[in-house]
Jmol script that loads the backbone (N, CA, C; Angstrom):
load data "model"
ATOM      1  N   MET A   1      -3.963  46.067 -21.151  1.00  0.00           N
ATOM      2  CA  MET A   1      -4.386  46.037 -22.114  1.00  0.00           C
ATOM      3  C   MET A   1      -4.517  47.449 -22.478  1.00  0.00           C
ATOM      4  N   ALA A   2      -4.231  47.695 -23.748  1.00  0.00           N
ATOM      5  CA  ALA A   2      -4.424  48.811 -24.643  1.00  0.00           C
ATOM      6  C   ALA A   2      -5.992  49.523 -24.483  1.00  0.00           C
ATOM      7  N   GLY A   3      -5.833  50.783 -24.384  1.00  0.00           N
ATOM      8  CA  GLY A   3      -7.213  51.201 -24.150  1.00  0.00           C
ATOM      9  C   GLY A   3      -7.889  51.538 -25.592  1.00  0.00           C
ATOM     10  N   ASN A   4      -9.177  51.841 -25.311  1.00  0.00           N
ATOM     11  CA  ASN A   4      -9.640  52.016 -27.149  1.00  0.00           C
ATOM     12  C   ASN A   4     -11.283  53.074 -26.363  1.00  0.00           C
ATOM     13  N   ILE A   5     -11.773  53.320 -27.746  1.00  0.00           N
ATOM     14  CA  ILE A   5     -13.191  54.123 -26.809  1.00  0.00           C
ATOM     15  C   ILE A   5     -14.344  54.347 -28.522  1.00  0.00           C
ATOM     16  N   SER A   6     -15.045  53.912 -28.321  1.00  0.00           N
ATOM     17  CA  SER A   6     -16.175  53.765 -28.720  1.00  0.00           C
ATOM     18  C   SER A   6     -17.463  54.525 -28.607  1.00  0.00           C
ATOM     19  N   TYR A   7     -18.159  54.926 -29.875  1.00  0.00           N
ATOM     20  CA  TYR A   7     -18.857  56.280 -30.018  1.00  0.00           C
ATOM     21  C   TYR A   7     -20.225  56.021 -29.749  1.00  0.00           C
ATOM     22  N   ARG A   8     -20.903  56.950 -29.672  1.00  0.00           N
ATOM     23  CA  ARG A   8     -22.524  56.955 -30.465  1.00  0.00           C
ATOM     24  C   ARG A   8     -22.686  58.320 -29.853  1.00  0.00           C
ATOM     25  N   PHE A   9     -23.982  58.029 -31.321  1.00  0.00           N
ATOM     26  CA  PHE A   9     -24.592  59.868 -31.258  1.00  0.00           C
ATOM     27  C   PHE A   9     -25.742  59.237 -31.221  1.00  0.00           C
ATOM     28  N   ASP A  10     -26.708  60.511 -30.313  1.00  0.00           N
ATOM     29  CA  ASP A  10     -28.064  60.728 -30.709  1.00  0.00           C
ATOM     30  C   ASP A  10     -28.362  61.527 -30.592  1.00  0.00           C
ATOM     31  N   ASN A  11     -28.942  62.518 -31.545  1.00  0.00           N
ATOM     32  CA  ASN A  11     -29.916  63.675 -31.476  1.00  0.00           C
ATOM     33  C   ASN A  11     -28.234  64.944 -30.745  1.00  0.00           C
ATOM     34  N   ARG A  12     -28.808  65.317 -29.464  1.00  0.00           N
ATOM     35  CA  ARG A  12     -27.884  66.325 -28.952  1.00  0.00           C
ATOM     36  C   ARG A  12     -26.999  65.272 -27.589  1.00  0.00           C
ATOM     37  N   LEU A  13     -27.258  63.856 -28.288  1.00  0.00           N
ATOM     38  CA  LEU A  13     -26.299  63.098 -26.943  1.00  0.00           C
ATOM     39  C   LEU A  13     -25.258  62.937 -27.790  1.00  0.00           C
ATOM     40  N   PHE A  14     -24.006  62.104 -27.371  1.00  0.00           N
ATOM     41  CA  PHE A  14     -22.494  61.577 -27.102  1.00  0.00           C
ATOM     42  C   PHE A  14     -22.102  60.716 -26.315  1.00  0.00           C
ATOM     43  N   ILE A  15     -23.014  59.761 -26.294  1.00  0.00           N
ATOM     44  CA  ILE A  15     -21.826  58.629 -25.451  1.00  0.00           C
ATOM     45  C   ILE A  15     -20.525  58.433 -26.018  1.00  0.00           C
ATOM     46  N   ALA A  16     -20.035  58.150 -24.943  1.00  0.00           N
ATOM     47  CA  ALA A  16     -18.244  57.855 -25.241  1.00  0.00           C
ATOM     48  C   ALA A  16     -17.865  56.895 -23.687  1.00  0.00           C
ATOM     49  N   GLU A  17     -17.286  55.853 -24.481  1.00  0.00           N
ATOM     50  CA  GLU A  17     -17.210  53.966 -23.694  1.00  0.00           C
ATOM     51  C   GLU A  17     -15.484  53.836 -24.019  1.00  0.00           C
ATOM     52  N   ILE A  18     -14.495  54.286 -22.528  1.00  0.00           N
ATOM     53  CA  ILE A  18     -13.491  54.164 -22.421  1.00  0.00           C
ATOM     54  C   ILE A  18     -13.399  52.259 -22.157  1.00  0.00           C
ATOM     55  N   THR A  19     -12.497  52.440 -23.007  1.00  0.00           N
ATOM     56  CA  THR A  19     -11.576  50.490 -22.264  1.00  0.00           C
ATOM     57  C   THR A  19     -11.018  50.940 -22.318  1.00  0.00           C
ATOM     58  N   GLY A  20      -9.669  49.602 -21.182  1.00  0.00           N
ATOM     59  CA  GLY A  20      -8.580  49.726 -20.894  1.00  0.00           C
ATOM     60  C   GLY A  20      -7.232  50.711 -20.023  1.00  0.00           C
ATOM     61  N   TYR A  21      -6.676  51.056 -20.243  1.00  0.00           N
ATOM     62  CA  TYR A  21      -5.606  52.124 -20.391  1.00  0.00           C
ATOM     63  C   TYR A  21      -5.459  52.939 -21.410  1.00  0.00           C
ATOM     64  N   ALA A  22      -5.754  54.061 -20.185  1.00  0.00           N
ATOM     65  CA  ALA A  22      -6.032  55.860 -20.657  1.00  0.00           C
ATOM     66  C   ALA A  22      -4.810  56.425 -20.633  1.00  0.00           C
ATOM     67  N   GLU A  23      -4.803  56.977 -22.318  1.00  0.00           N
ATOM     68  CA  GLU A  23      -2.900  57.550 -22.210  1.00  0.00           C
ATOM     69  C   GLU A  23      -3.541  58.766 -23.582  1.00  0.00           C
ATOM     70  N   LEU A  24      -2.317  58.957 -23.448  1.00  0.00           N
ATOM     71  CA  LEU A  24      -2.623  60.490 -23.953  1.00  0.00           C
ATOM     72  C   LEU A  24      -2.848  60.675 -25.427  1.00  0.00           C
ATOM     73  N   SER A  25      -2.874  60.051 -26.239  1.00  0.00           N
ATOM     74  CA  SER A  25      -3.444  59.349 -27.867  1.00  0.00           C
ATOM     75  C   SER A  25      -4.761  58.976 -27.589  1.00  0.00           C
ATOM     76  N   LEU A  26      -4.495  58.536 -27.063  1.00  0.00           N
ATOM     77  CA  LEU A  26      -6.395  57.883 -27.290  1.00  0.00           C
ATOM     78  C   LEU A  26      -6.969  58.909 -27.130  1.00  0.00           C
ATOM     79  N   MET A  27      -6.697  59.483 -25.592  1.00  0.00           N
ATOM     80  CA  MET A  27      -7.679  60.783 -24.595  1.00  0.00           C
ATOM     81  C   MET A  27      -8.370  61.708 -25.531  1.00  0.00           C
ATOM     82  N   SER A  28      -6.645  62.039 -26.408  1.00  0.00           N
ATOM     83  CA  SER A  28      -6.734  63.496 -28.010  1.00  0.00           C
ATOM     84  C   SER A  28      -7.776  62.761 -28.609  1.00  0.00           C
ATOM     85  N   GLY A  29      -7.861  61.395 -29.548  1.00  0.00           N
ATOM     86  CA  GLY A  29      -9.174  61.571 -30.465  1.00  0.00           C
ATOM     87  C   GLY A  29     -10.255  61.427 -29.697  1.00  0.00           C
ATOM     88  N   LEU A  30     -10.005  61.481 -28.024  1.00  0.00           N
ATOM     89  CA  LEU A  30     -11.863  61.680 -27.354  1.00  0.00           C
ATOM     90  C   LEU A  30     -11.590  62.930 -27.807  1.00  0.00           C
ATOM     91  N   VAL A  31     -10.993  64.384 -27.321  1.00  0.00           N
ATOM     92  CA  VAL A  31     -10.858  65.606 -27.343  1.00  0.00           C
ATOM     93  C   VAL A  31     -11.063  65.664 -28.451  1.00  0.00           C
ATOM     94  N   GLY A  32     -10.875  65.333 -29.779  1.00  0.00           N
ATOM     95  CA  GLY A  32     -11.354  65.361 -31.195  1.00  0.00           C
ATOM     96  C   GLY A  32     -12.249  65.345 -31.647  1.00  0.00           C
ATOM     97  N   ALA A  33     -12.903  64.104 -30.962  1.00  0.00           N
ATOM     98  CA  ALA A  33     -14.422  64.046 -31.334  1.00  0.00           C
ATOM     99  C   ALA A  33     -15.812  64.304 -30.855  1.00  0.00           C
ATOM    100  N   PHE A  34     -14.643  65.380 -29.594  1.00  0.00           N
ATOM    101  CA  PHE A  34     -16.181  65.520 -28.079  1.00  0.00           C
ATOM    102  C   PHE A  34     -16.076  67.828 -29.206  1.00  0.00           C
ATOM    103  N   ARG A  35     -15.062  67.751 -29.373  1.00  0.00           N
ATOM    104  CA  ARG A  35     -14.799  69.461 -29.996  1.00  0.00           C
ATOM    105  C   ARG A  35     -16.085  69.050 -31.361  1.00  0.00           C
ATOM    106  N   GLU A  36     -15.330  67.881 -32.458  1.00  0.00           N
ATOM    107  CA  GLU A  36     -16.585  68.154 -33.580  1.00  0.00           C
ATOM    108  C   GLU A  36     -17.858  68.343 -32.965  1.00  0.00           C
ATOM    109  N   LYS A  37     -18.376  67.465 -32.392  1.00  0.00           N
ATOM    110  CA  LYS A  37     -19.979  67.488 -31.619  1.00  0.00           C
ATOM    111  C   LYS A  37     -20.091  68.782 -31.159  1.00  0.00           C
ATOM    112  N   LEU A  38     -19.738  69.004 -30.061  1.00  0.00           N
ATOM    113  CA  LEU A  38     -19.591  70.495 -29.812  1.00  0.00           C
ATOM    114  C   LEU A  38     -19.392  71.801 -30.861  1.00  0.00           C
ATOM    115  N   ASP A  39     -19.460  71.591 -32.107  1.00  0.00           N
ATOM    116  CA  ASP A  39     -19.581  72.593 -33.129  1.00  0.00           C
ATOM    117  C   ASP A  39     -20.972  71.417 -33.934  1.00  0.00           C
ATOM    118  N   GLU A  40     -21.276  70.619 -33.561  1.00  0.00           N
ATOM    119  CA  GLU A  40     -22.388  70.298 -34.549  1.00  0.00           C
ATOM    120  C   GLU A  40     -23.309  70.889 -33.625  1.00  0.00           C
ATOM    121  N   GLY A  41     -23.047  70.959 -32.745  1.00  0.00           N
ATOM    122  CA  GLY A  41     -24.476  71.407 -31.452  1.00  0.00           C
ATOM    123  C   GLY A  41     -24.431  70.411 -30.744  1.00  0.00           C
ATOM    124  N   VAL A  42     -24.379  69.712 -30.666  1.00  0.00           N
ATOM    125  CA  VAL A  42     -24.474  68.502 -29.258  1.00  0.00           C
ATOM    126  C   VAL A  42     -24.709  69.258 -27.669  1.00  0.00           C
ATOM    127  N   GLY A  43     -25.564  68.808 -27.049  1.00  0.00           N
ATOM    128  CA  GLY A  43     -25.107  69.311 -26.083  1.00  0.00           C
ATOM    129  C   GLY A  43     -25.379  68.916 -24.918  1.00  0.00           C
ATOM    130  N   GLU A  44     -25.244  67.408 -25.010  1.00  0.00           N
ATOM    131  CA  GLU A  44     -25.080  66.970 -23.729  1.00  0.00           C
ATOM    132  C   GLU A  44     -24.267  65.569 -24.125  1.00  0.00           C
ATOM    133  N   PHE A  45     -22.697  65.374 -22.728  1.00  0.00           N
ATOM    134  CA  PHE A  45     -21.335  63.818 -23.687  1.00  0.00           C
ATOM    135  C   PHE A  45     -21.886  62.797 -22.032  1.00  0.00           C
ATOM    136  N   VAL A  46     -22.223  62.116 -22.470  1.00  0.00           N
ATOM    137  CA  VAL A  46     -21.863  61.301 -21.344  1.00  0.00           C
ATOM    138  C   VAL A  46     -20.396  60.656 -21.961  1.00  0.00           C
ATOM    139  N   PHE A  47     -19.677  60.258 -19.827  1.00  0.00           N
ATOM    140  CA  PHE A  47     -18.599  59.401 -20.451  1.00  0.00           C
ATOM    141  C   PHE A  47     -18.790  58.120 -19.482  1.00  0.00           C
ATOM    142  N   ASP A  48     -18.681  56.922 -19.942  1.00  0.00           N
ATOM    143  CA  ASP A  48     -18.820  55.975 -19.501  1.00  0.00           C
ATOM    144  C   ASP A  48     -16.776  55.180 -19.206  1.00  0.00           C
ATOM    145  N   PHE A  49     -16.514  55.342 -17.935  1.00  0.00           N
ATOM    146  CA  PHE A  49     -15.750  54.904 -17.429  1.00  0.00           C
ATOM    147  C   PHE A  49     -15.502  53.232 -17.351  1.00  0.00           C
ATOM    148  N   ALA A  50     -16.608  52.645 -17.157  1.00  0.00           N
ATOM    149  CA  ALA A  50     -16.700  51.316 -16.285  1.00  0.00           C
ATOM    150  C   ALA A  50     -15.788  50.618 -16.849  1.00  0.00           C
ATOM    151  N   LYS A  51     -15.111  50.649 -18.419  1.00  0.00           N
ATOM    152  CA  LYS A  51     -14.529  49.179 -19.059  1.00  0.00           C
ATOM    153  C   LYS A  51     -13.263  50.129 -18.855  1.00  0.00           C
ATOM    154  N   MET A  52     -12.566  51.355 -17.922  1.00  0.00           N
ATOM    155  CA  MET A  52     -11.495  51.929 -18.141  1.00  0.00           C
ATOM    156  C   MET A  52     -10.794  51.346 -16.638  1.00  0.00           C
ATOM    157  N   THR A  53      -9.641  50.807 -17.426  1.00  0.00           N
ATOM    158  CA  THR A  53      -7.969  50.199 -15.737  1.00  0.00           C
ATOM    159  C   THR A  53      -7.788  50.774 -15.594  1.00  0.00           C
ATOM    160  N   GLN A  54      -7.048  52.442 -15.988  1.00  0.00           N
ATOM    161  CA  GLN A  54      -6.080  53.238 -15.572  1.00  0.00           C
ATOM    162  C   GLN A  54      -6.217  54.446 -16.138  1.00  0.00           C
ATOM    163  N   ILE A  55      -6.247  55.288 -16.513  1.00  0.00           N
ATOM    164  CA  ILE A  55      -6.060  56.925 -16.438  1.00  0.00           C
ATOM    165  C   ILE A  55      -4.074  56.985 -16.621  1.00  0.00           C
ATOM    166  N   ASN A  56      -3.380  57.827 -17.407  1.00  0.00           N
ATOM    167  CA  ASN A  56      -2.494  58.625 -17.179  1.00  0.00           C
ATOM    168  C   ASN A  56      -2.177  60.021 -16.320  1.00  0.00           C
ATOM    169  N   SER A  57      -2.061  60.581 -16.532  1.00  0.00           N
ATOM    170  CA  SER A  57      -1.625  62.549 -15.606  1.00  0.00           C
ATOM    171  C   SER A  57      -1.867  62.538 -17.590  1.00  0.00           C
ATOM    172  N   SER A  58      -0.761  62.434 -18.253  1.00  0.00           N
ATOM    173  CA  SER A  58      -1.365  63.383 -19.550  1.00  0.00           C
ATOM    174  C   SER A  58      -3.095  63.036 -20.078  1.00  0.00           C
ATOM    175  N   ALA A  59      -3.491  62.146 -20.196  1.00  0.00           N
ATOM    176  CA  ALA A  59      -4.954  61.708 -20.097  1.00  0.00           C
ATOM    177  C   ALA A  59      -5.809  62.289 -19.584  1.00  0.00           C
ATOM    178  N   LEU A  60      -5.343  62.626 -18.175  1.00  0.00           N
ATOM    179  CA  LEU A  60      -6.292  63.795 -17.348  1.00  0.00           C
ATOM    180  C   LEU A  60      -6.032  64.418 -17.672  1.00  0.00           C
ATOM    181  N   GLY A  61      -5.470  65.169 -18.082  1.00  0.00           N
ATOM    182  CA  GLY A  61      -5.116  66.664 -18.789  1.00  0.00           C
ATOM    183  C   GLY A  61      -6.014  66.738 -20.135  1.00  0.00           C
ATOM    184  N   GLU A  62      -6.417  65.607 -20.901  1.00  0.00           N
ATOM    185  CA  GLU A  62      -6.982  66.374 -22.409  1.00  0.00           C
ATOM    186  C   GLU A  62      -8.375  65.745 -21.946  1.00  0.00           C
ATOM    187  N   LEU A  63      -8.350  65.120 -20.786  1.00  0.00           N
ATOM    188  CA  LEU A  63      -9.920  65.303 -19.486  1.00  0.00           C
ATOM    189  C   LEU A  63      -9.972  66.681 -19.589  1.00  0.00           C
ATOM    190  N   LEU A  64      -9.226  67.232 -18.829  1.00  0.00           N
ATOM    191  CA  LEU A  64      -9.575  68.630 -17.817  1.00  0.00           C
ATOM    192  C   LEU A  64      -9.592  69.797 -19.468  1.00  0.00           C
ATOM    193  N   GLU A  65      -9.263  69.014 -20.414  1.00  0.00           N
ATOM    194  CA  GLU A  65      -9.473  70.120 -21.552  1.00  0.00           C
ATOM    195  C   GLU A  65     -10.639  70.136 -21.859  1.00  0.00           C
ATOM    196  N   ILE A  66     -11.782  68.738 -21.992  1.00  0.00           N
ATOM    197  CA  ILE A  66     -12.902  68.669 -21.855  1.00  0.00           C
ATOM    198  C   ILE A  66     -13.828  69.206 -21.431  1.00  0.00           C
ATOM    199  N   VAL A  67     -13.274  69.036 -20.197  1.00  0.00           N
ATOM    200  CA  VAL A  67     -14.408  69.617 -18.877  1.00  0.00           C
ATOM    201  C   VAL A  67     -13.884  71.089 -18.987  1.00  0.00           C
ATOM    202  N   SER A  68     -13.110  71.765 -19.173  1.00  0.00           N
ATOM    203  CA  SER A  68     -12.123  73.307 -18.752  1.00  0.00           C
ATOM    204  C   SER A  68     -14.267  74.344 -20.457  1.00  0.00           C
ATOM    205  N   GLN A  69     -13.723  73.443 -21.614  1.00  0.00           N
ATOM    206  CA  GLN A  69     -14.827  74.066 -22.595  1.00  0.00           C
ATOM    207  C   GLN A  69     -16.432  74.365 -21.815  1.00  0.00           C
ATOM    208  N   VAL A  70     -16.827  73.100 -20.666  1.00  0.00           N
ATOM    209  CA  VAL A  70     -18.255  74.030 -20.928  1.00  0.00           C
ATOM    210  C   VAL A  70     -18.158  74.429 -20.093  1.00  0.00           C
ATOM    211  N   MET A  71     -17.239  74.818 -19.121  1.00  0.00           N
ATOM    212  CA  MET A  71     -17.122  75.725 -17.449  1.00  0.00           C
ATOM    213  C   MET A  71     -18.394  76.486 -17.903  1.00  0.00           C
ATOM    214  N   GLY A  72     -19.128  77.433 -17.167  1.00  0.00           N
ATOM    215  CA  GLY A  72     -19.476  78.346 -17.544  1.00  0.00           C
ATOM    216  C   GLY A  72     -20.533  78.843 -18.868  1.00  0.00           C
ATOM    217  N   CYS A  73     -20.761  77.996 -19.605  1.00  0.00           N
ATOM    218  CA  CYS A  73     -21.990  76.979 -19.681  1.00  0.00           C
ATOM    219  C   CYS A  73     -22.894  76.326 -19.892  1.00  0.00           C
ATOM    220  N   GLU A  74     -24.224  77.106 -20.178  1.00  0.00           N
ATOM    221  CA  GLU A  74     -25.693  76.438 -18.784  1.00  0.00           C
ATOM    222  C   GLU A  74     -26.037  75.395 -19.697  1.00  0.00           C
ATOM    223  N   ASN A  75     -25.941  75.564 -21.628  1.00  0.00           N
ATOM    224  CA  ASN A  75     -26.160  74.411 -22.116  1.00  0.00           C
ATOM    225  C   ASN A  75     -26.052  73.616 -22.647  1.00  0.00           C
ATOM    226  N   LEU A  76     -24.867  73.363 -22.344  1.00  0.00           N
ATOM    227  CA  LEU A  76     -23.579  72.011 -21.630  1.00  0.00           C
ATOM    228  C   LEU A  76     -23.455  70.527 -20.468  1.00  0.00           C
ATOM    229  N   ARG A  77     -24.186  69.866 -20.830  1.00  0.00           N
ATOM    230  CA  ARG A  77     -23.715  69.321 -19.803  1.00  0.00           C
ATOM    231  C   ARG A  77     -22.388  67.483 -19.659  1.00  0.00           C
ATOM    232  N   ILE A  78     -21.919  67.757 -18.832  1.00  0.00           N
ATOM    233  CA  ILE A  78     -21.307  66.281 -18.805  1.00  0.00           C
ATOM    234  C   ILE A  78     -21.400  65.614 -17.566  1.00  0.00           C
ATOM    235  N   LEU A  79     -21.581  63.763 -18.291  1.00  0.00           N
ATOM    236  CA  LEU A  79     -22.311  63.346 -17.025  1.00  0.00           C
ATOM    237  C   LEU A  79     -20.758  62.105 -17.428  1.00  0.00           C
ATOM    238  N   PHE A  80     -19.838  61.358 -16.135  1.00  0.00           N
ATOM    239  CA  PHE A  80     -19.439  61.134 -15.972  1.00  0.00           C
ATOM    240  C   PHE A  80     -20.547  59.549 -15.594  1.00  0.00           C
ATOM    241  N   CYS A  81     -19.696  58.286 -15.779  1.00  0.00           N
ATOM    242  CA  CYS A  81     -20.385  57.076 -15.098  1.00  0.00           C
ATOM    243  C   CYS A  81     -18.952  55.973 -13.927  1.00  0.00           C
ATOM    244  N   ALA A  82     -19.254  55.307 -14.059  1.00  0.00           N
ATOM    245  CA  ALA A  82     -19.148  54.350 -13.079  1.00  0.00           C
ATOM    246  C   ALA A  82     -17.132  54.437 -13.256  1.00  0.00           C
ATOM    247  N   VAL A  83     -16.656  55.839 -12.799  1.00  0.00           N
ATOM    248  CA  VAL A  83     -15.171  55.530 -12.202  1.00  0.00           C
ATOM    249  C   VAL A  83     -15.261  55.249 -11.123  1.00  0.00           C
ATOM    250  N   SER A  84     -14.093  54.640 -11.566  1.00  0.00           N
ATOM    251  CA  SER A  84     -12.991  53.269 -10.879  1.00  0.00           C
ATOM    252  C   SER A  84     -12.091  54.315  -9.829  1.00  0.00           C
ATOM    253  N   PRO A  85     -12.296  53.767  -8.488  1.00  0.00           N
ATOM    254  CA  PRO A  85     -11.296  54.309  -7.527  1.00  0.00           C
ATOM    255  C   PRO A  85      -9.958  54.156  -7.330  1.00  0.00           C
ATOM    256  N   SER A  86      -9.355  53.974  -8.256  1.00  0.00           N
ATOM    257  CA  SER A  86      -8.179  53.751  -9.147  1.00  0.00           C
ATOM    258  C   SER A  86      -7.783  55.436 -10.182  1.00  0.00           C
ATOM    259  N   CYS A  87      -8.607  55.074 -10.793  1.00  0.00           N
ATOM    260  CA  CYS A  87      -8.801  56.261 -11.177  1.00  0.00           C
ATOM    261  C   CYS A  87      -9.300  57.717 -10.871  1.00  0.00           C
ATOM    262  N   ARG A  88     -10.433  57.283  -9.670  1.00  0.00           N
ATOM    263  CA  ARG A  88     -10.364  58.338  -9.540  1.00  0.00           C
ATOM    264  C   ARG A  88     -10.205  59.444  -8.531  1.00  0.00           C
ATOM    265  N   LEU A  89      -8.512  59.846  -7.548  1.00  0.00           N
ATOM    266  CA  LEU A  89      -7.598  59.793  -7.349  1.00  0.00           C
ATOM    267  C   LEU A  89      -7.150  61.300  -8.579  1.00  0.00           C
ATOM    268  N   GLY A  90      -7.393  61.168  -9.743  1.00  0.00           N
ATOM    269  CA  GLY A  90      -6.434  61.775  -9.956  1.00  0.00           C
ATOM    270  C   GLY A  90      -7.321  63.203 -11.187  1.00  0.00           C
ATOM    271  N   MET A  91      -8.665  62.104 -10.956  1.00  0.00           N
ATOM    272  CA  MET A  91      -9.308  63.365 -11.334  1.00  0.00           C
ATOM    273  C   MET A  91      -9.464  64.562 -10.498  1.00  0.00           C
ATOM    274  N   GLU A  92     -10.327  63.965  -8.892  1.00  0.00           N
ATOM    275  CA  GLU A  92     -10.640  64.724  -8.160  1.00  0.00           C
ATOM    276  C   GLU A  92      -9.771  65.556  -8.051  1.00  0.00           C
ATOM    277  N   SER A  93      -7.925  65.230  -8.069  1.00  0.00           N
ATOM    278  CA  SER A  93      -6.887  66.358  -7.666  1.00  0.00           C
ATOM    279  C   SER A  93      -6.848  67.540  -8.825  1.00  0.00           C
ATOM    280  N   LEU A  94      -7.521  67.343  -9.696  1.00  0.00           N
ATOM    281  CA  LEU A  94      -7.406  68.650 -10.773  1.00  0.00           C
ATOM    282  C   LEU A  94      -9.046  69.054 -10.221  1.00  0.00           C
ATOM    283  N   GLY A  95      -9.795  68.435 -10.191  1.00  0.00           N
ATOM    284  CA  GLY A  95     -11.104  69.389  -9.462  1.00  0.00           C
ATOM    285  C   GLY A  95     -12.631  69.006 -10.185  1.00  0.00           C
ATOM    286  N   ILE A  96     -11.433  67.206 -10.936  1.00  0.00           N
ATOM    287  CA  ILE A  96     -12.930  67.590 -12.463  1.00  0.00           C
ATOM    288  C   ILE A  96     -14.370  67.351 -11.782  1.00  0.00           C
ATOM    289  N   PHE A  97     -14.900  66.437 -10.445  1.00  0.00           N
ATOM    290  CA  PHE A  97     -16.082  66.244 -10.201  1.00  0.00           C
ATOM    291  C   PHE A  97     -16.243  67.550  -9.936  1.00  0.00           C
ATOM    292  N   ASN A  98     -16.154  69.059  -9.773  1.00  0.00           N
ATOM    293  CA  ASN A  98     -17.028  70.024  -9.711  1.00  0.00           C
ATOM    294  C   ASN A  98     -17.727  70.621 -10.798  1.00  0.00           C
ATOM    295  N   TYR A  99     -17.201  70.041 -11.448  1.00  0.00           N
ATOM    296  CA  TYR A  99     -17.701  70.581 -13.349  1.00  0.00           C
ATOM    297  C   TYR A  99     -19.029  69.432 -14.358  1.00  0.00           C
ATOM    298  N   VAL A 100     -19.002  68.104 -13.631  1.00  0.00           N
ATOM    299  CA  VAL A 100     -19.943  67.406 -13.985  1.00  0.00           C
ATOM    300  C   VAL A 100     -20.689  66.392 -12.478  1.00  0.00           C
ATOM    301  N   GLU A 101     -21.118  65.813 -13.523  1.00  0.00           N
ATOM    302  CA  GLU A 101     -22.476  64.933 -13.239  1.00  0.00           C
ATOM    303  C   GLU A 101     -22.158  63.938 -13.023  1.00  0.00           C
ATOM    304  N   GLU A 102     -22.082  62.805 -11.765  1.00  0.00           N
ATOM    305  CA  GLU A 102     -21.715  61.638 -12.255  1.00  0.00           C
ATOM    306  C   GLU A 102     -22.342  60.563 -11.589  1.00  0.00           C
ATOM    307  N   PHE A 103     -22.596  59.413 -12.218  1.00  0.00           N
ATOM    308  CA  PHE A 103     -23.453  58.292 -12.072  1.00  0.00           C
ATOM    309  C   PHE A 103     -22.453  57.341 -11.306  1.00  0.00           C
ATOM    310  N   SER A 104     -23.753  56.574 -11.362  1.00  0.00           N
ATOM    311  CA  SER A 104     -23.049  55.056 -10.970  1.00  0.00           C
ATOM    312  C   SER A 104     -22.646  54.257 -12.100  1.00  0.00           C
ATOM    313  N   ASP A 105     -23.634  53.737 -13.264  1.00  0.00           N
ATOM    314  CA  ASP A 105     -23.420  53.453 -14.664  1.00  0.00           C
ATOM    315  C   ASP A 105     -24.056  54.844 -15.518  1.00  0.00           C
ATOM    316  N   LEU A 106     -24.361  53.994 -17.135  1.00  0.00           N
ATOM    317  CA  LEU A 106     -24.512  54.206 -18.366  1.00  0.00           C
ATOM    318  C   LEU A 106     -26.370  54.448 -17.854  1.00  0.00           C
ATOM    319  N   SER A 107     -26.541  53.102 -17.890  1.00  0.00           N
ATOM    320  CA  SER A 107     -28.150  53.121 -17.834  1.00  0.00           C
ATOM    321  C   SER A 107     -28.750  54.482 -16.567  1.00  0.00           C
ATOM    322  N   GLU A 108     -28.089  54.629 -15.398  1.00  0.00           N
ATOM    323  CA  GLU A 108     -28.056  55.650 -14.535  1.00  0.00           C
ATOM    324  C   GLU A 108     -28.203  57.192 -14.936  1.00  0.00           C
ATOM    325  N   ALA A 109     -27.388  57.338 -15.721  1.00  0.00           N
ATOM    326  CA  ALA A 109     -26.997  58.906 -16.163  1.00  0.00           C
ATOM    327  C   ALA A 109     -27.497  59.070 -17.554  1.00  0.00           C
ATOM    328  N   LEU A 110     -28.477  57.968 -18.451  1.00  0.00           N
ATOM    329  CA  LEU A 110     -28.764  57.876 -19.723  1.00  0.00           C
ATOM    330  C   LEU A 110     -30.650  57.783 -18.464  1.00  0.00           C
ATOM    331  N   GLN A 111     -30.821  57.722 -18.065  1.00  0.00           N
ATOM    332  CA  GLN A 111     -32.320  57.731 -16.668  1.00  0.00           C
ATOM    333  C   GLN A 111     -32.632  59.083 -16.212  1.00  0.00           C
ATOM    334  N   HIS A 112     -31.323  59.552 -15.665  1.00  0.00           N
ATOM    335  CA  HIS A 112     -30.938  60.949 -15.455  1.00  0.00           C
ATOM    336  C   HIS A 112     -30.879  62.295 -17.010  1.00  0.00           C
ATOM    337  N   LEU A 113     -31.232  62.455 -17.591  1.00  0.00           N
ATOM    338  CA  LEU A 113     -30.886  62.764 -18.890  1.00  0.00           C
ATOM    339  C   LEU A 113     -32.786  62.480 -19.218  1.00  0.00           C
ATOM    340  N   LYS A 114     -32.737  61.731 -19.256  1.00  0.00           N
ATOM    341  CA  LYS A 114     -34.987  60.804 -19.755  1.00  0.00           C
ATOM    342  C   LYS A 114     -35.678  62.349 -18.838  1.00  0.00           C
ATOM    343  N   VAL A 115     -35.542  62.281 -18.023  1.00  0.00           N
ATOM    344  CA  VAL A 115     -35.933  63.300 -16.645  1.00  0.00           C
ATOM    345  C   VAL A 115     -35.525  64.638 -16.590  1.00  0.00           C
ATOM    346  N   ALA A 116     -34.479  64.894 -16.752  1.00  0.00           N
ATOM    347  CA  ALA A 116     -33.896  65.914 -16.679  1.00  0.00           C
ATOM    348  C   ALA A 116     -34.895  66.774 -17.506  1.00  0.00           C
TER     349      ALA A 116
END
end "model"
wireframe off; spacefill off
backbone 0.3
color backbone group
């Protein structure tokens, strides 16, 4: 299944839902949307991986590019939701989980943002 990303924006919140196979061009688009919203002052980014089936190494590099933008920035947050075991290994190997908050699903992440 080819990959797709749907985006939602709400004030200082950016939500991206990734579905299917994540490869370089798909995730490059995500990086572009991320940078655009970062420039607009968005500070909270939620990435929902519940429907993502696989991610290749080039796409992982794009995720790392996003995470590197928020390292050391106290006013920016990245939340990951529903990362499958098949995709977790690559993310762990790059140390991505050291810089993001992780939740079991999108509703849990959004609830966390409401009380934070």
